SELUMTOR-532144 format. One record per residue: z, y, x of N, C-alpha, C in turn; residue number from 1. Coordinates in steps of 0.1 Angstrom, whole numbers. Example, Ala and Ser with C-alpha at 12.3 -4.5 7.8 and 13.67 -1.06 7.14 Angstrom:
<pts>
+-------+-------+-------+-------+-------+-------+-------+-------+-------+-----+
!  n_pz !  n_py !  n_px ! ca_pz ! ca_py ! ca_px !  c_pz !  c_py !  c_px !  nr !
+-------+-------+-------+-------+-------+-------+-------+-------+-------+-----+
!    78 !   -57 !   132 !    78 !   -45 !   123 !    78 !   -33 !   132 !   1 !
!    71 !   -22 !   128 !    71 !   -11 !   137 !    79 !     0 !   129 !   2 !
+-------+-------+-------+-------+-------+-------+-------+-------+-------+-----+
</pts>
This chain:
<pts>
+-------+-------+-------+-------+-------+-------+-------+-------+-------+-----+
!  n_pz !  n_py !  n_px ! ca_pz ! ca_py ! ca_px !  c_pz !  c_py !  c_px !  nr !
+-------+-------+-------+-------+-------+-------+-------+-------+-------+-----+
!  2737 !  2280 !  2529 !  2738 !  2283 !  2515 !  2748 !  2295 !  2513 !   1 !
!  2745 !  2304 !  2505 !  2753 !  2316 !  2503 !  2766 !  2312 !  2495 !   2 !
!  2777 !  2316 !  2500 !  2790 !  2314 !  2493 !  2796 !  2300 !  2496 !   3 !
!  2789 !  2292 !  2504 !  2795 !  2278 !  2507 !  2800 !  2277 !  2521 !   4 !
!  2798 !  2287 !  2529 !  2802 !  2286 !  2543 !  2817 !  2287 !  2545 !   5 !
!  2823 !  2279 !  2553 !  2837 !  2281 !  2556 !  2839 !  2288 !  2569 !   6 !
!  2829 !  2293 !  2575 !  2830 !  2300 !  2588 !  2837 !  2313 !  2587 !   7 !
!  2842 !  2318 !  2598 !  2850 !  2330 !  2599 !  2840 !  2342 !  2595 !   8 !
!  2845 !  2353 !  2590 !  2837 !  2364 !  2587 !  2829 !  2368 !  2599 !   9 !
!  2816 !  2373 !  2597 !  2807 !  2376 !  2608 !  2807 !  2390 !  2612 !  10 !
!  2811 !  2400 !  2603 !  2812 !  2413 !  2608 !  2803 !  2423 !  2601 !  11 !
!  2795 !  2419 !  2591 !  2787 !  2429 !  2583 !  2793 !  2432 !  2570 !  12 !
!  2791 !  2444 !  2565 !  2796 !  2448 !  2552 !  2791 !  2439 !  2541 !  13 !
!  2800 !  2435 !  2531 !  2796 !  2426 !  2520 !  2789 !  2433 !  2508 !  14 !
!  2788 !  2447 !  2509 !  2782 !  2454 !  2498 !  2767 !  2451 !  2498 !  15 !
!  2761 !  2447 !  2487 !  2747 !  2443 !  2486 !  2739 !  2454 !  2492 !  16 !
!  2730 !  2451 !  2501 !  2720 !  2460 !  2507 !  2726 !  2468 !  2519 !  17 !
!  2739 !  2468 !  2522 !  2744 !  2475 !  2533 !  2743 !  2467 !  2546 !  18 !
!  2739 !  2474 !  2556 !  2737 !  2468 !  2569 !  2746 !  2473 !  2580 !  19 !
!  2757 !  2480 !  2575 !  2766 !  2485 !  2584 !  2776 !  2475 !  2589 !  20 !
!  2782 !  2477 !  2600 !  2792 !  2468 !  2605 !  2805 !  2470 !  2598 !  21 !
!  2813 !  2459 !  2597 !  2826 !  2460 !  2589 !  2837 !  2466 !  2598 !  22 !
!  2845 !  2474 !  2591 !  2857 !  2479 !  2597 !  2869 !  2475 !  2589 !  23 !
!  2867 !  2469 !  2577 !  2878 !  2465 !  2568 !  2875 !  2451 !  2564 !  24 !
!  2886 !  2443 !  2561 !  2885 !  2430 !  2555 !  2893 !  2431 !  2542 !  25 !
!  2887 !  2425 !  2531 !  2893 !  2425 !  2518 !  2895 !  2411 !  2514 !  26 !
!  2908 !  2407 !  2514 !  2912 !  2393 !  2510 !  2916 !  2393 !  2496 !  27 !
!  2910 !  2384 !  2488 !  2912 !  2384 !  2474 !  2911 !  2370 !  2468 !  28 !
!  2915 !  2368 !  2456 !  2913 !  2355 !  2449 !  2913 !  2358 !  2434 !  29 !
!  2906 !  2349 !  2427 !  2906 !  2349 !  2412 !  2916 !  2340 !  2408 !  30 !
!  2927 !  2344 !  2402 !  2938 !  2336 !  2398 !  2935 !  2326 !  2387 !  31 !
!  2924 !  2329 !  2380 !  2920 !  2320 !  2369 !  2914 !  2307 !  2374 !  32 !
!  2908 !  2308 !  2386 !  2901 !  2296 !  2391 !  2905 !  2292 !  2405 !  33 !
!  2913 !  2300 !  2412 !  2917 !  2297 !  2426 !  2932 !  2295 !  2426 !  34 !
!  2936 !  2284 !  2433 !  2950 !  2282 !  2436 !  2956 !  2293 !  2445 !  35 !
!  2969 !  2294 !  2446 !  2975 !  2305 !  2454 !  2971 !  2305 !  2468 !  36 !
!  2967 !  2293 !  2473 !  2963 !  2292 !  2488 !  2948 !  2294 !  2490 !  37 !
!  2941 !  2296 !  2479 !  2926 !  2298 !  2480 !  2923 !  2313 !  2481 !  38 !
!  2920 !  2318 !  2492 !  2917 !  2332 !  2494 !  2903 !  2334 !  2499 !  39 !
!  2896 !  2343 !  2493 !  2882 !  2347 !  2498 !  2883 !  2360 !  2505 !  40 !
!  2874 !  2362 !  2514 !  2873 !  2374 !  2522 !  2859 !  2381 !  2521 !  41 !
!  2860 !  2394 !  2518 !  2848 !  2402 !  2519 !  2850 !  2412 !  2530 !  42 !
!  2840 !  2416 !  2537 !  2841 !  2426 !  2547 !  2835 !  2439 !  2542 !  43 !
!  2840 !  2451 !  2547 !  2835 !  2463 !  2542 !  2834 !  2474 !  2553 !  44 !
!  2824 !  2482 !  2552 !  2823 !  2494 !  2561 !  2832 !  2505 !  2555 !  45 !
!  2834 !  2516 !  2562 !  2842 !  2527 !  2557 !  2836 !  2532 !  2544 !  46 !
!  2823 !  2533 !  2543 !  2817 !  2539 !  2530 !  2820 !  2530 !  2518 !  47 !
!  2821 !  2517 !  2520 !  2821 !  2508 !  2508 !  2835 !  2501 !  2505 !  48 !
!  2845 !  2504 !  2514 !  2858 !  2497 !  2512 !  2864 !  2500 !  2499 !  49 !
!  2864 !  2512 !  2494 !  2870 !  2516 !  2482 !  2862 !  2510 !  2470 !  50 !
!  2849 !  2510 !  2471 !  2841 !  2505 !  2460 !  2844 !  2490 !  2458 !  51 !
!  2844 !  2482 !  2469 !  2846 !  2468 !  2468 !  2860 !  2465 !  2464 !  52 !
!  2870 !  2472 !  2469 !  2884 !  2471 !  2465 !  2886 !  2473 !  2450 !  53 !
!  2880 !  2484 !  2445 !  2881 !  2487 !  2431 !  2873 !  2477 !  2422 !  54 !
!  2862 !  2472 !  2427 !  2854 !  2462 !  2420 !  2863 !  2450 !  2417 !  55 !
!  2871 !  2445 !  2427 !  2880 !  2434 !  2426 !  2892 !  2437 !  2418 !  56 !
!  2899 !  2448 !  2421 !  2911 !  2452 !  2414 !  2909 !  2454 !  2399 !  57 !
!  2897 !  2460 !  2396 !  2895 !  2462 !  2381 !  2894 !  2449 !  2373 !  58 !
!  2892 !  2438 !  2380 !  2892 !  2425 !  2374 !  2906 !  2418 !  2375 !  59 !
!  2916 !  2426 !  2379 !  2930 !  2421 !  2380 !  2931 !  2410 !  2391 !  60 !
!  2923 !  2410 !  2401 !  2924 !  2400 !  2412 !  2934 !  2406 !  2422 !  61 !
!  2943 !  2397 !  2427 !  2951 !  2401 !  2438 !  2942 !  2405 !  2450 !  62 !
!  2945 !  2417 !  2456 !  2936 !  2422 !  2466 !  2945 !  2427 !  2478 !  63 !
!  2941 !  2424 !  2490 !  2948 !  2430 !  2502 !  2937 !  2435 !  2511 !  64 !
!  2938 !  2447 !  2516 !  2929 !  2453 !  2525 !  2936 !  2456 !  2538 !  65 !
!  2929 !  2452 !  2549 !  2934 !  2454 !  2562 !  2923 !  2458 !  2572 !  66 !
!  2926 !  2464 !  2583 !  2915 !  2466 !  2593 !  2909 !  2453 !  2597 !  67 !
!  2896 !  2453 !  2599 !  2889 !  2441 !  2603 !  2888 !  2441 !  2618 !  68 !
!  2892 !  2429 !  2624 !  2890 !  2427 !  2638 !  2881 !  2415 !  2639 !  69 !
!  2871 !  2416 !  2647 !  2860 !  2406 !  2648 !  2866 !  2392 !  2651 !  70 !
!  2878 !  2391 !  2656 !  2883 !  2378 !  2659 !  2891 !  2372 !  2647 !  71 !
!  2892 !  2380 !  2636 !  2899 !  2375 !  2624 !  2892 !  2361 !  2620 !  72 !
!  2900 !  2351 !  2619 !  2895 !  2338 !  2615 !  2901 !  2333 !  2602 !  73 !
!  2912 !  2337 !  2598 !  2919 !  2332 !  2586 !  2923 !  2344 !  2578 !  74 !
!  2922 !  2343 !  2565 !  2926 !  2354 !  2556 !  2941 !  2356 !  2556 !  75 !
!  2945 !  2368 !  2554 !  2960 !  2371 !  2553 !  2964 !  2367 !  2539 !  76 !
!  2977 !  2364 !  2536 !  2981 !  2361 !  2523 !  2979 !  2373 !  2513 !  77 !
!  2975 !  2369 !  2501 !  2973 !  2379 !  2491 !  2985 !  2381 !  2482 !  78 !
!  2988 !  2393 !  2478 !  2999 !  2394 !  2469 !  3002 !  2409 !  2467 !  79 !
!  3010 !  2412 !  2456 !  3015 !  2425 !  2454 !  3004 !  2436 !  2452 !  80 !
!  3007 !  2447 !  2458 !  2998 !  2459 !  2456 !  2985 !  2457 !  2463 !  81 !
!  2975 !  2463 !  2458 !  2962 !  2464 !  2464 !  2961 !  2477 !  2473 !  82 !
!  2957 !  2476 !  2485 !  2954 !  2488 !  2493 !  2939 !  2490 !  2494 !  83 !
!  2932 !  2493 !  2497 !  2919 !  2489 !  2497 !  2917 !  2479 !  2509 !  84 !
!  2817 !  2358 !  2555 !  2813 !  2365 !  2544 !  2811 !  2357 !  2532 !  85 !
!  2811 !  2359 !  2526 !  2813 !  2354 !  2512 !  2803 !  2360 !  2503 !  86 !
!  2807 !  2361 !  2490 !  2798 !  2366 !  2480 !  2796 !  2381 !  2482 !  87 !
!  2786 !  2386 !  2477 !  2783 !  2400 !  2478 !  2784 !  2407 !  2464 !  88 !
!  2790 !  2419 !  2464 !  2791 !  2427 !  2452 !  2779 !  2436 !  2450 !  89 !
+-------+-------+-------+-------+-------+-------+-------+-------+-------+-----+
</pts>
């Protein structure tokens, strides 16, 4: 089921319709519904990293962007400034 998997990110861009491999991970949370320790991760290719980061940041979600390494299993802590699978934007 989409959005219910607790598996590690698989490596494809989270932008709807994109089939490129991910080079960035975007860790975020919705502070209105997620506790501080609940972090979601989207993956992004070089073309869509800014689009996805801005999509989340425009909603005032804490966002952290870091290079994606295929062995990434747990999200990094979210906080402070935004730099630039789960749900799809």
